[in-house]
N, C-alpha and C positions, 0 to 999 in steps of 0.2 A: 050394349048388349050379347054378354058372353051366348049366345043363341046365335046372332045371328051368322051366315055364313062366312068364314076365317077371320073369323075371332078365335085365339086360344088365350088359355090363361094358363101361367105357369107361374111356380116359387121363384124368389131372389133368383139372380146370376150368380152368386157366390153356388161354387162347388158345392157347399153346405146345408146350401141351402136347395141345390136344384134336385127335380120332382126325377125319379128313373128313366122316364124317358124324356125329358126333355137334352133334345142334342141339334139345339139349334144353333147356330155358328152367330160368334157376332159380325153385325155387318158392319165394317170399318168408315165406312160411305157412307153413312146414313145412323148414323149416333142416336139420332131422336125420331123414335120411335115411337110417340103419344105427344100430344097434346092434352091437356084435359083441362076443368076447370073446378071448383062448389062457389053455388050462386050463393046468395044471401048469403052472408057470414059481419060478422059487428068484431070488432078489433076492441078489445082493452088493454089499455096501460096503465100500469101504476108504476110511476114515477117518484127519483124525489133525490137531490145528493145523498141524502142522511142512508141509501142504500150501499152506498159505494161498501167493498170489505164486508160489508153486514152479513151472517151467515142467514139461513133461512125465513129471506126474504121469499125465495122462488116455494118452499115448502110451505111459504103461508097461505102463498097465493092458492097456491092447486088445492091446497083446502080447503080455504075457502069455500070455490068452488065447487068440488066434489061433493061440501057439505051441502049444498045447495041442488045437486044433481043436474050439476054444469059437467056437457060434455067439451071439451080442448081441439080443435080443428086441428092444432098449427100453434106454436110457443118459437117469440126471438127478445135473443136480449141480447145486444149489444156487447163487448168489451167491455164497457165504460164500467157496467155492471150496475148506470146513472138510472138504468129503466128496463119493466120486460111487459110483455106487445103477447097477446092471446086473442086467439082468432075464435067467435064461440057461433051460434045459428044467432042470424036477425036477432029469433025468438025469442032466446036467451040471456039475449043482451041487455036487456033491464036487469032481469034482476042476477047477474052475473058483473055489472057495477053498483048497485045496491050490497051485493056479499064480502065485493072485496072494499069496499068501503067503511064495511063495518070491520072487518079483518085487521083495516089499518084507520083504524079513527082516531086512535091516540096521536100516530105519525102524522097525518095531516091535521090533526087540532095544533101541536103543535110547529110544525112548518109550515108555511103558505108555499114552500114550494112546493111540498109533496102533495104531488092530487094523485085521483084515477081518471083518467075520461072513458069515454064508450066514442068512435065513429063509425058507424052501421052505412046500411046497401053498400057495401066489400063485397070484395068478393078475389077467392083465393086463382091463381091462372100455376100449372102444375108444368112441369114441362121432363119426360119421363121418358129411358135409353136405356139399356144396357152398355149400350159403345160412349156412351158421355161419359162412364167410371174410367180412373186412368188413359182421358183422348188425351191425344197428342196434343201438347202444352201443358201448360200447369194442370195438376190437379188438386181440383177447388174439393175436401171432405167433411167438412161443416161449412155454413154460411148463412149469417143473420143482420137484418139491417136494425136498429133503436128507432126507437119512438120516435125521434124528435125527422126524422128522414135525410140526417145528415153522418149518420155514421154507420161504413157496410162492414163486417168484421167480417175475411176470410179463414178460416183452419189447412194450410198447406205443408206438406212435408219440409223441415227445418232444410235439405238438401234440396229446394226449390225457392226460399225464403231468396233470394238473392233474386233471383229468373221476374219470380214476383210482383216484387220489388218495384224492375225495375220496366214493367211489363205496364204495370200498374203508371208508373209515372209517366211511357213514354205514351199511352195513352190517354190520358189527363194533358196533355201539352207543360208536363216538369220540368220535362227534360230541358227544356228552349230558357230557363231561367239559371241565367250567368252572375257568379257575384266578384263585384273587385273587393282586391286584396289590397291597400299600400299598407310598407315598413317603410316607416323613417328611425 
């Protein structure tokens, strides 16, 4: 509620987007300022091995949704390019599914592995805070999860990649893997 006492609404934190009277300092001890959610969303996914390296799949998906007036709330595509997922309002879910099935009917008919699916009654959770940008540790520039829920892709600075790889291995206990090699 923007009218609630203590609420301040400002432009983004990047210098060129900040408003003239926006002088709030970033509190490094509290990188997260808000946690918010969007309820009643559906996740529409178009997936298929034939999409790997194929130009225009995302455009066709978005065009099909725009044509029927469906607003996309969130988009996610993993680095494998195997699938693209978009979140839409629950009320638009079935319309969105039909529009995408129509747009990709040839691919769906040719390949049983290619399909459009809809998961309904979901929510989006967002963690917000200026202090998260360049927070101590590895700065994640962008992140996406594949629709199979088996792939999370993160974009990091090339300079931070070795640290990111090590931290990820350590977090998932892959550091304990040992390999024995014998030379005869």
